N, C-alpha and C positions, 0 to 999 in steps of 0.2 A: 504493500500500500504506500501511497505517496504521503509521507509525514513531514515533509520539509516546510510546508506552509501552515501557518496558524489558521484554524478553522474560521471562516468568515460567516457571520450571521446573515441569514437571508433577509433582504430588504425589499419587499414588494412595493412598487411605486405605481399605483394605478394612474392612468393618464387622466389628468384633469382637463376641464374645458379649455384652460389656458394652453395646455400642451397639445390638445387635439386639433385646435383650429389651425395653427401653423402647419402641422403635419398634413392636414387635409388640403390646405391651400397649396402646399408644395407639391402634393400628389396631383392635384388638378392642373397645376402649371405644367408639370412634367407630361401629363397626358395631352395637353393642348399643344405643347411645343416640341415634344419628342418626335423622332422618326425612327423607322426600323433600322436605319443605318447607325444609330447611336445606341450605346448600352442603355437598357431600360433603367430608369431611376426608381429604386425601391421605394415603396410606400408602406406606411405603418397602418395599424388598425385603429379603430376608435374604441373598442371594448377590451378590457384586460383579459388575459387568458383565464380559463376556468380550471379549478383544481379537480383532478381526477385520480383514480387509483393508479398506482404505478404498476408496470409489468411485474409478474411474480418474482423475478429475480432481484427486484429492487424494493420489494415490500418492506416497510419499516426502516429503509435506509435513505430514502429521499422523498421529496415532495414533487409531484408531477402535475403538469398543466397542459391543456390543449386549447386550440382556438383556430380561427380562420381569418386571414388578412383580407384587405380590401381588394386584392387581385383574385380572391377565391381560393388561395392555397391554404390547406389545412397544415397545422404544425403541432409539434410536441416539444415540451421543455421539461427538464428535470434538474432539480437542485439538491445535491446530497445534504444530509443532515450535518455532515462535517465537510463543508465546502472549503476547498483550498483557495477559492477566490478567482479561479481561472475557468475558461469556457471552451468547450469543443463544439464547433458548428459543423453539422454533418450534412453531406451531399449524397443522396442516395443514387443507386445505380439504375439500370434499365436500358432505355427509357420504358416506363409502362405505357400502354397504348390506349388507356381509357380516355373518354372525352373530357372528363373533369378531374379535379383533384381527388385523390383517394384518401379519405379521412383516416384509414387504418395504417397507411404506409409508414408514416413517421413514427407512430406508436410501435409498430412491429420492429422498426429499425432500432428504436431505443432499447427494446428487449434484447435484440441481437448484439448490440454494442454496449450492454450494461457494464462491461468491464471498465469503461471510461468513467462512468459515474462511481463505480466502486473504488476507483483510484482517486476520488475526491473532486473530479471535474464536473461542473455543470454541463448540461448537454442540450442542444437545440437543433431540431431538424425540420425541414419543410418537405411536404409531399408534392410541391410544385403546383402551380395554378391549373395545369391541365396535363393530360397524358400526351404522348407523342414526342417527337424529337424537338430539341431546342436547347442547346447548351447555354447560350447567353440568357435565355429566359430562366433556366434552372439556376444559373449563377446569381441572377438578380433576386430570385426568390430565396436563395440561401443567404444572401446579404441582408435581405429584408428580415429574416427571422433573427439574425444577429441584432439588428437594430431594435426589433421588438423586445428581445431579451434585455437589452441595455435600458430601454425605456421602462421596463417593469422591475428589474432587479439592480440596476446601477451598472456602471462600467466595470467589467472584470479586470483583474490584474493583468492577465494575458489572455489572448484569444487565438485559438488554433482552428483551422478548417481541415476537416477530414473527408475524404471521398474514397469509395471503393467501386471498382468496375467502371461503368460509364460515369459514376459519381467522381472517379478520379479525374476524368476529363473536366467535369464541372468544377471540382475543387481547384484544379490547376487554372481554370479560367477565372475563378474567384480571386486567386492569388495574383493573377496578372491585372485584372480589371479593378479590383478594390483594395488589393494589398499594399498599394502605394499610398493610400490615405492614412495619415497619422492616426495611430490608435485603433485602426480597424482590425488588422490581423498581425500576429507576431510570428506565425509559422504555419506550415502546411504539412499534413501527413497524407500521403497518397498510397493506397494499398490495392494491389492487383489492378492497377489503373489501366484504362484504355487511353494511352498517352500518345498515340500516333495521330490523333485528330481525326476528323470526319472525312476529309477528302482523300486520305491514304489509309486510314485505320480500318476501313472496311473492304479494301481491295481483295483480301483473301476470300471474303464472302461473295464478292462479285464473281470471283473465279469459281467458287463452289456452285453458285447459281447456274452458270453457263455449262460447267463440266457435268453437273448433275443432269441437266436437261439433255445434253449430248448422249449420255448413256441411257437415261431412263425414259425419255420421251413421254412423260406422263404429267408434266407440270409446266404448261398445259398438255393435255392429250391432243392428238391430231384432230379429233372430232370436236374439240372445244374451241371457243373463240380464242384466237391467237393475239398475243401482245408482245412487245419487246421485253426481254428478260430483265433489263435494267429497271423496269417498273416494279419488280418483285412479285406483284400480283395485280391484276387489273382492278381498278378502283371499285367496281360494282360486284366483285366476286363475293360469294357467300362461303367460301372455303373456311374451314375451322382448323385449329391446330390438330385435332383428331384426324381430320381428313387428310392433312399433309402427312401425318405419321403413317397413315394407311398406304399412301402412295410410296413413301420411302421404304416401307416394309415390302411392298409388292415388288419394287425394283431391286432391293439389296438384301432383304431378309435381315436387316441390321438388328432386329429385336429377337431373332431366333438363335439357337445354338448353331455353331458352324456346321455341325453334322446334319442339321435340318434345312440348310439352305440348298437351293439348286446350284448347279454349276455356273449358270449365268448370273444368278444373284451374287455369288461369291466373287466372280470376276468383276462385276460392276462395282461392288463395294471396294475391292482391292484397288481398282483403277481410280475411283473417286478419292479415296484416302491418300493414295500415293501422289496424285497430281496436286491436290490442294493442301496436303500436309495437315489436315484436320484430324484430330484424335477421333477414333471410332466412338468413344463414349460421349463425345460432344457433337457428333455429326447432326443429330436431330435439332439441337438447339441452334446451331449455326445456320442450318437450312431454314429454320423458323424465322430467324432474324433477317436473312436475305430474302424472305418472302414477305412477312407482315411489316417489319420495321422499314424495309426498303419501300414498301407501298406507302407507308406513312410519310417517309422523307420526300418521295417523289410526288405523290398525288396530293397529300395534305399540306405539305410545307413548301414545296417548290413549284406549285402550279402545273405539275405534269412535266416539268423540264428534267433532263437527265444529268446528274452530276458525276456519273461513273463512266469509266472507260476500261476496255481491255485490248484496245488497238495496239498492236506491236508486241503483245505478250506471247511468248512461246511456252506452251505447256509441255511438261515432260514427266516421265515416270510411269506411263501407262503401258499396256501391252502393245499399243500401236500409236505412237505419238504423231506420226505423219497424218494418219486418218483423223485423229482428234483435232489437230491444229487446222486441218482443212475443213472440218465440219462444225466446229464450235461457233456459236453466234458471236459476232464482233460488233462493237459499237464505240462511238466516241462521245465524250461529255459535251454538253452545252456549256460554253465558257461562262455564261452568267450563272448557271445553276451551280457549277463547281465553285465559282467565286462566292456565292451566297452560303454554300455549305462550309467552305473554308473560313469565311468571316465568322460564321456562327460557332465553329467548333475547333478549328486549328489553333495551335498555340504559337506565340511569338518567342517564348523563352525569356521574356523580359520580366523576371521575378526579382523582387528586392527583399524578400524575406527568406529565412531558411526553409528548405523543403527536404523532407525525409521520405523516401519511398521504401515500401516493403512489398516484395513480389515473390510468389511461389514460382520456382524454376520450371515446374511442370504444370503450370496453370493451363488448362485445356481451352479456356475461353479467351482471355486476354493474354496472348502469348507473351512470354517474358521479353521477347524482342521489342515490345512496346517501350521497355525501359531504355533500350539502345536508342530508339527514336527520340525519347525525351531528353536523354543526355546530349545527343547531337543537336537538338533544338536549343538547349541552354548554351551549349558550346558555341553555336552559331550566333547567339546573341551576346556572347561574352559574359554569361551569368552562371557558368557551371560551378563557380566557387560557392554558390548558394545551394548546391545539391549534394545530398548524400543518399546513395542507393544501397539497399540491403536486400539479400535474397535468401530464401529458405528452400529446403528440399521437399516442401509439401507439394501435393498434387491436386489441390482443389482451388476453385475460383471464388466461390461465394463466401467462404469463411476461412480464416486462418486461426492460429492458436491464440487464446486469450492472453497467455503469458507474453506472446510476442506483441500483441496490441498494446498491452500495458507498458512493456519495455520500450517500444518505439515511441510512445507518447512521452515517457520519462526522458528518453535520450533527446528528443526534440526540445523538450522544456529546458533541459540542462544547457543545450546549445544556445537557446535564446537567452537564458539567464546570464551565462558567463561569456558568451561570444566565442567559445572554443568548439570548433567543429569536431564531432567524434569521428571515429573510423569504423568501417564495417566490423573489424575485429573487436573493438571496444564495445560496440552495441551487442554483438553476439555474446561477449563475456558477461555482460550485465543481466542477461535474460534469466539466468539461473535464480537470481534473487526473487524474481516475480513468479517463477515456476513453483517456488515453495508455497506460494499462496494459491495459485490457480491449477497447478498440476496438469496443464494441457500440453506441455512439452515445448522445447526450444529446438528448432530445426535449421538454424542458420548455416549458411555456407559462405564464410567471409571471403573466400577466394573466387567466388563465382563472378563472371563478367559476361553478359549476354553478347552474342554475335550481332552484327549489324542487322537492322530491320530488313534490308533487302535480301539477307541470307535465308529468310523464312517466308516472306511475302514477296511475290514476284513484282519487281518494280515496273512501273509504266515508263515509257520514254521520257527522259528528263526528270525522273522522280527520285533522284538520289540525294539531292541537297536538302539540308535542314537549316533553319525552320522552313516549313511549307509556306507560311504567311509571315512576312517580315513586319516589324513594327511600323515601318513606313507604309506598307500596303494596308495594314489595319487602319492607320490614320486616314489614308486617302479614301478607303472604302467607307469609313464611318461618315464621310461628308456627302456621300451619295444617298439621296433619299430612296428608301425601299430596299437597300442592300441587307442581306441576311435572312433570317427566319423570323417570322412574326411571333410575338409572345402568345 
């Protein structure tokens, strides 16, 4: 447990009429003057959060609150009984694809990362104002819940932003967009993060979508309405996740024991996995993303424009590469669509606060090579001195060891406090102290260093330089009305 801070009494500060009116006026002004090309200005709520029962793992240890902000985003907050005075602001992964904010998402995440509250940190997380893609929107909602916490409980001693999976992309965007503001954020913890950004980070799923269709010919079937595969799925399709799984099973037998697959199913499966380098256990989830989330990105967020390309990519590893490359569907991105996706989710690397990352080496969803992309991004911006990357021998994406989460947060906090950057070995060595409390194991590999991003994900022509979006491009694009993805 973190015992270095004196417990801070909880000071709830409900918003008075005097506080509410300027906040509402600022929010209205932002709504009237803002454009899609500029980062959304977070707005606060008019009602204080309501006290609720904490998740089971925090019962009797903290006070918990929920509410909904003026943008429609539900949120959850927790303040431990022995609060150390600092705050963790959490950015959740996904993206979820519902039409509106999910009131249970942030509460579920509090239960999942209760270790941070057990370590003495207050916690605040937003469910975001809507489902669907939008990294800048999610970053604005994350910043908004921080402001709401401050208005209710006072300014913390230190504030850290944490994100896992796609939430790592969101939290990295928070660090770049809001981390330069004095007193906003002191550090960032990114765990199993999707850190390659949107315009390159999904290229392997683009490849999966086209390679799958080349072998399986059932998504869509020949007798069904045809559409370009970069759409993921046609906008009016009623296909469900269950229906997609049935087609995947029909073609590859992925859910069957190998002995129960037909020869053709096994060959299809072998070819798809070899060419795309996707793990068999995560094949279905990646195909689901490249179907339903691609549809959301293209049809719902980019007005039907295509941000993806596989032109110039040569696929290899199959039983007949020549036939595959001759027959696979090819397409090029619409430059404006790619620009808008890049502006929304790509990273410039211009971070001014300490950033610690924790990544499972065998993460089957956000490949560890995302870390190589992020390091190259910060190096390209001259900011890699603000980055410490750590790696573990774990094999899961959605959760890592509680001992490691506690240890990572303590290492980041010490770095911020005394200004001395730790090393991967010192972080690994300190984990044992936390494992005595949590017993979930420490699996660090201090010598690990991921290979370049292009060693795992086939690069597109001209796609080797990082950052993808420079700070100058971001500034220029921000001045163009309508650039990006609408909140």
